[in-house]
N, C-alpha and C positions, 0 to 999 in steps of 0.2 A: 831248110832255112825258110823263114817266114817271108811271104811276098808283100805283106802289109808295109806301109810307110811307117817311119818312126814318128814318135810324138812331136808335134810342133810346139816348141817352147816359146810362149808369148813373153814379150818384154814386160817387166813389172815396174810400176811407178814407185819411187821411194815415198815413204810416209811424209806428211807435211811438217811434222815437228822436228824430228831428228834426221831427216833426209837419208834414212837407212833402208836398204832393201830387206834386211833381216827383220826389222820391225814390221815392215809391210807384209812380209810372208807370214809372220806370227799372227798379225791381226787377221789376215785372210783365212788362216786356219782356225781362228778362235770364234768368229761370229757365225751365227746360224741364220738361215733364211734371208740372206742378203742384207743383214742389218749391220752395215759397215760402220756407221756413225756410233752405234752402241758399242761395237767392238773396239773402236778407237777410244771412246770415252773410258771404257773399262781398263784398257791397257795403260792409257796416260794417267788415270787415277791410281792405278796399281804402282806405277813408277814414282808418283808423288808420295804415296803411302810408304813405299820402301825408303825413300829419302828421309822422311820424317822418323821412321822407325830405326833405321840403321845409321843415320847421319853420314851417308855415303851416296855417291852419285848413282841414281837408279839405273841409268842406261849402262854404265860400266858393270854394275852388278848383274843386269840382265844378260849382257854379253858373256860374263864369266859363268853364269848359270848354264847358258846354252853350250859353251865349250866343255863344261864338266859333264854334261849329259850326252854329248856326241859319242856314239859307239865306234869302236875301231874294227871289231869283228862281229859277224853274225853267221848263222847257219842257213844254208839253202838246200832244199831237197834235190837230190840227183838220183835218177833211176839207172841202176847198173845191173844188168843180167837178171831182171825180175825182182830185185830187191831195191828198196828206196833207202838211201843213206842221207844223213844230215851232214853236209860238208861245210866246214868252216871256211868262210871267205872274208876278205877285206871289204869293208863298206866303202863305196865311192863317196867322194866329198859332198856332192849334192844330196845324196840319200842320208848321209850322216846328219846334216842340218835338218832335213825333213823329219827324220825319226826323233831327233832331240825336241823339235817343236811339238810334234804330236804327243810324245810321251809327257812333256811338261803340261800341256793342256789337259790331257786325260788325267794325270795325277792331280791337277788342280781341281778338276770337276768332281773327283771322288772324295775330296777333303770335306770335313764336317762344318767348316765355318759358314756363316749365314750368307754373306755377299761374295760374289765372284771376285771382287777387288781384293778382299782379304784372303780368299783361297789361293788366288794366283800369286799374290804378293808373298805369302808365307811359303808357297812351294818354290818360288824363285829364290828366296832367301835361303831355304834349305838346300837347294841345288847348288847355290854358290858356295855353301859350306861342305859340299859333298855328302849331303844327307837327303832324306826324303824318298818318296815313292819313285820319282823319275830316275834317280841315281840307282835305286834298287833294281829297277827294270834293266838299266844298262849293265849292271853287274851280273844279273841273271843271264842276259844275252851272252856276255863274255864267258861265264861259267859253262854255258851250253856249248859254245864254240871250243872251249878248252877240253871239255869232256869228249868231244867228237874229233879231236885232233888226229886220231888214228886213221880217219877217213880222208885226211887232207890230200892224199895222193890221188884221189879220184877227181880232183879239181882240174879242169882243162878249159 
């Protein structure tokens, strides 16, 4: 057993516009080099663009996209008797949200649109419809867990 202390989880301030911790975490994962104001501007412009494009509440669509991308199962490596097995495990709630946020941002960055507002907006719209790269990543993770179901008895 490790002697190190566990990670200290710092309290997060909700974002100024929606008063949501989820939005705050999303923005914190999105910006680079401490550019929080640019990250906030991109996110809020994205939600405005979504509202214009879909005639739907942008914040509600964002929450639906996050919920659609959250994985239920993932595989974790476990070494048993000299062999390493990929063991399917249920994902803890905090990690589900973190993975969904990271997958959405990575999928948005790999899209071909010119501006980040357009890339992120289209990826969120696709995720809300259960389409897009982030949903594909989730399904890939679930398929891997399903394929390794035979090793589930090694979980402890």
